[in-house]
N, C-alpha and C positions, 0 to 999 in steps of 0.2 A: 269383156263379156262375162267373165266368171262372177264379178261382183254384182252386176245387175241381175244376172240369172239366179244366183243363190239368194239374193235379197227377195226377188219375186217368189222363188220356190218356198222359202220359209214363211213368208206372209200368206201365200196361197194355201200352204199346208195347214196353217192354223185356222184359216177361214173354212177350209174343207172339213176339218175336224168339227168345227162348230155346226156346219150344215148337216153333217152326218148325225151328230147328237140331236139336233132339232128334229130331223126326220124320224129318227128312232123313237123320240119321245112324242111323236104325233103332231108336232108343229110343222105343218107342210107349207109354211110360208118362209121366204128368205128375209123377212124384215128383221131388224136388229132388236126389236123389243122381245123381252122374255128369252134372251139368249142364255143357254145353260152355262153355268160356270164350270171351271175345271176342278172344283171341289165336289162336283157331281159324283155320287157313289157308283155310277155306272160308266166305267172307262170304256174307251173304244177297244174293240177286239182287234186281233192281229190282222185279219182281212180288211177291216175298216181302216186301220192305219196304212196298210198297203195301198188301198184305193185312194186315200187322201194324198199319199206320197206320189203315186203314179200320176194322178190328175194334176197335181201341182208341178211335177216335172215336165209333163207334156205341154202345159200352158206356158210355163216360163221359157221352155225351149222354142215354142212357136213364136213367142213375142221377141226373143232375142236373136233368133237366127239371122235376120237382116243385118244386125250389127256385126255378127261373126263373119258373114259373107263380105261385108265391106272391109273389115279388118284383114281378112285373108287376101282380098284383092290388093290392098295397099302393100301387103308383105310380099306378094308374088308377082305383081305386075308393075308397069310403069305408069303409075297414077299420081305422081308427085305434084302435078299441077292442080289436083283436086283437093277439096276438104271433104269430110265425110258426107255432108248433105249434098254437095254438088256431085260427088261420085255416085251416090244413090240415084240422083236424078239422071245422070249420064247412063247408068246401067239400065234404068227403066226405059229410057228413050231408045237405047241401042239394042238391048237384049230382051226387053219386056219385064214387067213387074215380077213375074215368076222367078226370075234369076236371083232375086233377093232371098228366096227360100230354097236355094240350091242345097241339097243334102238334108233337107228338112225331115224326110221320112226316117232316115237312119238316126239322126240326132234325137228325134222324138222317141223312137224305139229304145235307144240307149238311155235317155233320160227317164223313161217310164220304169226301166229296170233298176236304175241306180239313183 
């Protein structure tokens, strides 16, 4: 979970920084044309960096929580007859899709802070 989560976090962080720069410079579209470069003389402020970091942490946590739930189920239960995809399908069938996001709120709050 750490590798996919961190990979997403850093990619999203860079993209959020670009979006913040575009909006600050008056380019209110998310298209990739005229993307400001990082040699731009107006760097992001500390609150803007915090916003980009928090948003990237929240989104990466939201996307990787199902993988973490499946990994935890393998570690704590008797699911040896399943592979990750079949375990996800089993959990959705027996407990509902929401079970794949168990602990989501706490994980997202933690990720937004760090």
